[in-house]
N, C-alpha and C positions, 0 to 999 in steps of 0.2 A: 550674421546683425549681431554688432560689436557693445556689450560690454570694456568698460572703461573705471576705472574709479571703484577701492572695498564698499562705498555705500551702495553706488550700480549696481552692483553682484550684491549686496546682502541683501536692496532692495525687492529683486528678482527671488532672491532666492525667498525670503522670508514671502513673496506672495507664492509664486509658488505652492512652498505645501500649503500655503490658504487659501488653496484652489479651489476646491470643492467645497470647505466648510462657511456659510455665510456667520453674520455677523450685525449687528445692528452698531456696533461701537468704530471711531475712529478715531487714533494718535497722534498728536499730533506734534510733533518733534522740530526745534530750531526755530519756534515761531518769534517765545518774547526770551531774554535773560531776566538771573533770580531780580538783576534789578530794575526790569520793568514790572514785576507783579504788582498791582493793584487792586481793589476791591472795583473793582469796573471794570477789570477781566472779563471775567465769566462773561459777565450781558454780554460786549461788546462779543464772542468767541460763540454767543448762541444767538447774537442778534445774525449776524456772520453766513456764523452756521443753517437757520433759516432761510436762507437764502434756497437751500438744498432737499428741506424737508424741512417735516416736524420735529425738532430737537425733544427729549428728554429729559434730558442730565449732562449735563454740565461738569470736570471734575480739571479743578488745575493741582495736578504734582506736585514739589519741587522736591527732587533725587540729589544727597548729598553723594557724589563718586566713592567717599572714604570711606572712616575713621575721623580723620583728621579735623579739628576746628575751626582748620584755612581750608577744607576740603570743594572745590569746583561744582557748582550745583544748577543741574541741570532743570529744563521746566519741562515738564508733559502736562498735553491738555488735552484730554481721557471727551470726546461729544460723541457722545448716548441718541441716536433715533430711535423712532416707530418702527420703520421698515427698513431692514438687510437693505434694498436699491437703493434707500434716499440715502446710506451707508457709502454703498457704493458710488452713488452720483458727486457726494460730499471730497472723497477719496482722486475721483478725475479730477475736480474743479480746482481744489487745492493744492496737489499734489506737485512740486514745485512752482512755486505761484511765488514772487514777489514779497515782503513783506520787510518792513522797518530797514530792510537791508541786507536782510535774510532770506532764504531759502528755505520754505517750509515746506515738510516731512510728513506726508498725510498717509497714516496705514491702517490697515487694516487691525484689529484691536482684537482679542478670542475673550467672547463677551461672557463666557463662564469665569475666567479667571475676572473681570471687570467686577461681576460680582460678586466675585469671595474680599472684592475689595485686592484683590492683587494687584499693583498697577507696576512691580516693578520690572515689569517684559519693552 
C-alpha cells in the first residue's frame, strides 16, 4: 500500500486512532468556503446526509485560523446521526466526493467533544 501526501497520512492516522471508538458524529471539511455559508446550508447538508441515515443535528462551525483580523476562516460542518453505523456509511459515501469544485473530507469526530461543544478538533 502506498500513501502519498500529508492529508492522506493524516486521515489514515486519524482513522487508526478512532478505530475502536464509535461515534455518531461526522466532521465535514473542505465542503464550502466562508463566503459560501448561507442560511440554507444547514438544511441542505441535513437533506443530503439523510440519504445515509437519520440526522439528529447539523452544526456549521466557522473557525478563524489566528487572532488576526484578516485570518483565514475554515468552515467545518458537523453532522450527528442517531446511530454510529449510519455515521460510518455517510463517511464512506462522502469522503473524497467532489462538491463545488472541492474534494470533501469526511471523518469521524469524537462524540464527547461534540457534546461538550468542542468543535476545534
